[in-house]
N, C-alpha and C positions, 0 to 999 in steps of 0.2 A: 602424510600423517594418517594414523588409523582413525577409527570411528569414535574414539572417545569424545563425548560432547564438550563443546567449549566451556560451558558453565562448570563442568567438573574440573577441567584443566585449570580454569581461573580460580576455582575454590581451593585446589591443591596449592597453587602458587601463593594465594592469600595465606593459607595455613603455614607455608614455609616462611614467608616474610614475617608473619606474626611471631612465630617461635624465635626467629632470628632477632627481632626487636626486643622481645621479652628477655632473652638471655643477655642481650647487650645492655638494656636499660635497667635491669633489676638492680644493678650496682648503685644506681642513683638513690633509690629509696633505702638502700642498706648502708649508705655512706656514713651517716651519723653513728649507728652502732659499731660499724667497722672502725671508725675513727676513735671511738672510746675504747674499744676492745684492744686495739693495736697501738694506741697512744700516738696517733698521727697528727701532723700539721695539715693545714689546708693545701699547702703545696704538694705534700706527699699524696693527699687525696686526689688532687688534680692529676698527678702522674698516674695514679691507679685507674681513675675513671676516664682519662684522656689519652695521654701519650703512650702508655704501655699497650693500649689497645690499637690506637690509630696507626702507630708506626709500623707494626707488623701487618695490620690489615691493609694498609695502603701499598706497601712495598711488595708483599706477597701477591696482592691482587692483580698486578700486571701480568706476570707469567701464568697465573691461573686463568685470567681472562683470555690470554693468547691460546691456551688449551681449549677454552670454551668456544672460541671462534674456529677451532680446527677439529675438535674431537667430540666425543659423546657427552652432550650436556646433561642429559638425564642422570647418567651414572655419576657424573661429577657433582651434581646437586645433591644426590642421595648421600654420597660419601662426605660432602661438606657438612650436611645437616647432622649426620651421626657424630662427626668429629667435634664440632663446636658444642654440641649438647653434652658429650662426654667430658670435655674440658670445663664446662660450666659446673657440672656436678663435682668434679675433682677440686674446684675452688673451695668447696665447703670443707675439704680436708686440709686446707692450708695451715701450716704451723706458725706462720708469721707473715710479715709484710712482703718479703721477697718471694716466698712461695706463692702467695696470692697474686702477686704481680706476674709471675711466670704463668700461672693458670689463666689469667686474663689475656696474656699474650697468646696462649694456645687457643682460646676462644676466638681471638682475632684471626688467626691463621685459618681456622675452619670457616668462619663467616666471610672471609675474603672470596670464597667460592660461591657465595649465594647471590648477591645482587647482580653482578655482571652476567652470570649464567641465566638468572631469571629474566633479566631484561632482554637478552638475546633470544630466549625461547618465546617470550611474549610477542616480540616483533614478528616472529614467524607464525605464531598461532593466530594473530589478528591482522587484518588488512589495515592500511594506513588510515582510512576513514573511520575506523572503529577503535583505533589505539588509544585515543584520548580518554574515552569512557572506560576502556579496559584498564588504563593506567589509574584512572580515578578510583575504580573498585580496588585495584591492587594497593593503592596508597592508603585506603581505609584500614589496611592491616597495621599501619604505623600508629595511628591514634588508638585503635582498639587494643592492640597489644601493649601500648604504653599505659593505657588505663589498667589493664590486667597486671602489668608489672608493678605499677605504683600502688594500686588498691589492694590486690591480693598479696603482693610482696610486703606491704606495710603490716597487714593483719597477721600474716604467717610469721613474720619476723618478730612481732611482739610476743607471740606464743612459743615459737620454736627456736628463735634466734636466727642470725644471718646465715650461719653455716648450713642448717637444714633447709633454709629457704632456697639456697643455691642448688642443693640436691633435688629438691622438689620440682623446680622449674626445668631441670634438665631432662626429666622423664619423657615429656611429650615429643621432643625431637628424636629421641632414641626410638620411639615407636613409629614416628612418621617416616623415617628414612626408608624402610622396606616398602612402604606404600607408594613412595615416589617411583621406585623401580618398577613396581607392578602396574601402576595406573597411568603414568605420564608417557606419552609418545614422544619420539625424537622427530621433530618436523624437518622438512626441507629448509635449508638455510637461505632465506631471501630468494626462494625459487631455485636454489642450486643445491644439489646433494652435498652432504658434509664432506664426502671423499674428494670432491673437486674444489673445495673452498680454500685450499692452502694458498698462502700469500708469500711475500718476500721475506718475512721475518718480523719479529716484534718491534725492533728499533726502526726499521724502515716503515712499518705500519704506523708507529707513533709519529714519525716525522711527517708522514702523509696527513695524519689527522691534524697536526699542528699547523699545517698550511691552510686549513679551512678557517678563515678569519672569524666568521660567526661562531664557530665552535670554541675558539680561543677566548673570545669575549664572554661566551656562555660559561666557560670554566672559571673565569675571573669572578663573574657575578655570583655563581654558586658558592665559590670559596668564601667570599665576604658574607654571604647570607648564612653559611653554615655556622659561623661563629655564634650568632644569636640562637640558632636552632639548638645546637648542642649545649650552649650555656643554660638555656631554659630547662632542657630535659635533665641535665646532669646536676644543676645547682638549685633548681626551684624548690625541691623538698627541703634542703638545708636552709634556703632563704626563709621559707614560711615557718620552719621550726625555730629558727633563731630570732627573726624579726617580730613574729606574732605569737610565739610561745605555743605553737601547735604540737600535738603529740605525733608520734610516728604514724600511727594508724589514721589519724585525721588528715595529715598531710597526704598520705597515700590515697585515701578515698576521694578527697576533694580535688586534688590535682589530677588524679586519674580520670575522674568524671569530666573535668575541663578538657583534658587532652583527648579523651575518647569521643565525647559527644561533639565538641567543637571541631575536632579534626575530621570526623566522618562527614559532618555537614559541609565543611570547606572542600574536602577532596572530591566528593560526588558532584557538587555544583561546578567546581572547576574542571572536572573531567568532561562533562557535557559541553561546557563553554569552550574548552580547548578544541573539541571536534569541530565546532562551528567556526572558530577562528581559523582553523587550518584550511578551510575552503578558500581563504584569501591568499594562500601560498604556503609552502613548506617553511616551518619555523615561526609562522605568524602568531601561534598560540603563546609565544614567550612574552607577549604583551601582558598577559595575566601576571606573570612573575614580576614584571617591572612595577605594575600597580601595587601588587601585594607588598613588595619590599618597601616602597615608599609609605604605604599605610601603616606599617608596623612601627614607624618612628614615634608618632604621637602616642600610640598604645603603650609602647615601652616606657615612655616618660610618665604616663599615668600610673602604670603598675609599680615602677620603682620609686615613685614619689609618694605613693599612697601611705597614709598613716593608719588606715583602718583595713583590717583583713578582708572585709566584704568587697571593698573597692579593688583591692589588689587581686583577689581571686576572680572577680568579674573581668578585669582587664586581661588576666591570664587566659581566661576562656576565649575572649575575642581574639587575643594574640594567636592562640593555637588554631582557631578556625581560619584565620587569615593566612598564617604562615604555611599550613599544610596545603592550602589552595595553590601554592606555587609549584608543588611537586609534580602533579600530572602534566602540566604544561612544560616543565623543565625536561622531564624524561621523554615526552613525545617529541619535543624539538630536538633533543639529542639524537633520537633515532632518525629524524629527518636529515640532520647534518652529517651523520656518520654513514659510510658505505655499509651495506648489509654484512659483508664479510668481516667487518671490524666493529660491530656494535658492542659486543662484550668488552673489547679493549677500550672503546670510547667511554663506556660506563666505568671501567676500572680507572681510567685516567681522571674522570670526574671524581671518583671516590678518593683517589690519591690526593688531589688538590683540596677537596672539601674536608676529608677526614683528617689529613695531616695537619691542616691549619685549624679547622673548626673544632674537631674532636681532640686533636693532639695538643696543639699549642694553646688553644683557647682556654680549656679548663685549668691548665698549669699556670698560665698568666693570670687568670682570674683568682686562682688560689693564692698566688704570690702577692697580687695587689691586696687581697683580703687580709693576708697575714701582715702586710706592711701598714695597713690602715687600722688594724685591730687595736693597737695600744691607745689610739686616740678616739676611736669610734665604737669599740666593743663589738656587740653582736650586729651592729648596723654596717660593719665594714664590708660584708659580702654584698649588700644592697648597693653600696657606692661603687664597688668594683665592677658590678654588672652593667653600669652605665656605659662601659666601653662598647656595648652592643649597638648603641644609638648611631654613632658615625659609621660603623661597619655596614649597617643596614642602608644608610644613605648611599654609600658607595655601591652596594649591590644593586639598588634601584637604577643608578647611573649606568652600570655595565649591562644590565638587562635591557634597558632602553636602547643602548647602542646596538645590542644584538638584534632587537626587533627592527631597528632602522635598516640594518644590512639585509635582513630577511625580506623586508618589504621592498627594498630597492632591487634585490635579486628577482623577486616576483614580477615587478614592473618591467624589468629588462629581459624577462623570459629565461632567467638563469637560475631559478630556484632549484635546489637540489631535490 
């Protein structure tokens, strides 16, 4: 690696993830005006915000991740950033539902090259004992950018409309792409030069990853947890607008602050704690995710059962702080369980499971439940549909706990990876 300081490298990666999340999440705050403008049902809205994105994101992610494990990751990251930003802007020119759906699919194809590549680079920029905190800093990009997407998106949309909002948020990514090429170094891959990192092929690599029992349980846990995470990010603005009569701008500002402030607090604390827990053995930090998943169950019940907006937004703030705390431990444990030459592929596999179910099927099913409940419950139908997140979080806690048990046993037996 060249002499580029680690703080600058981490700052660039945070910027990349931030733009990634903004371009992905902006559609959540724009959902209601898009629904009115294009005369959509909640089911169609769920397809637009969920399945249209996650299907392409998940499937394209595997071959792109395979390339990231073999080729030049910096060039791939720059190209991906430019591509998804361009497609975000083109979404503003959509002439109807189908063309907007295709534009969001294009965003997904570009963004599929972001997270696996970033995770692979991060694992080689930072040693194992410092990855938890680095992951914590990186994860702060999620709440901060979600804050910007919700707050700024709501304000801009009320003044310029949803189309020009998409064009506006596309600009930073187009400007960042050349900076990635200029400033980011291509590190040695797990101590091995990239030219010698070639493996047996994607399908054999995937088969090898799926033989790691702790990794399989980790994937199952993250998949169940993703249902709640994406449901809150994609449907929370609509929930507060419908159930509490909030304006688009008010929903954007208050939800953005809850996601941003709560998420930053949770991710930084969890990142430090993950580094401490890792001293007990590889993968031990996943205990944080197990505790977090269990803690979200009562918080969800308070939020979805609240009759006052102040109680609901307070519970949403706590929910975001607790939920985001799971991510640094999850990503650090994934890097422990996966071989260095397959870290990008392992993250793409995680994305395939979590995004296809959590982002893909989750919003569509919630939208369908909301449509089915709407005749009897009116604007409260979405609130009732979101209760499905309670049992899925309980299952996530169970599988995270099993993953921690295997990691702890491997450490005791001297077999931790």
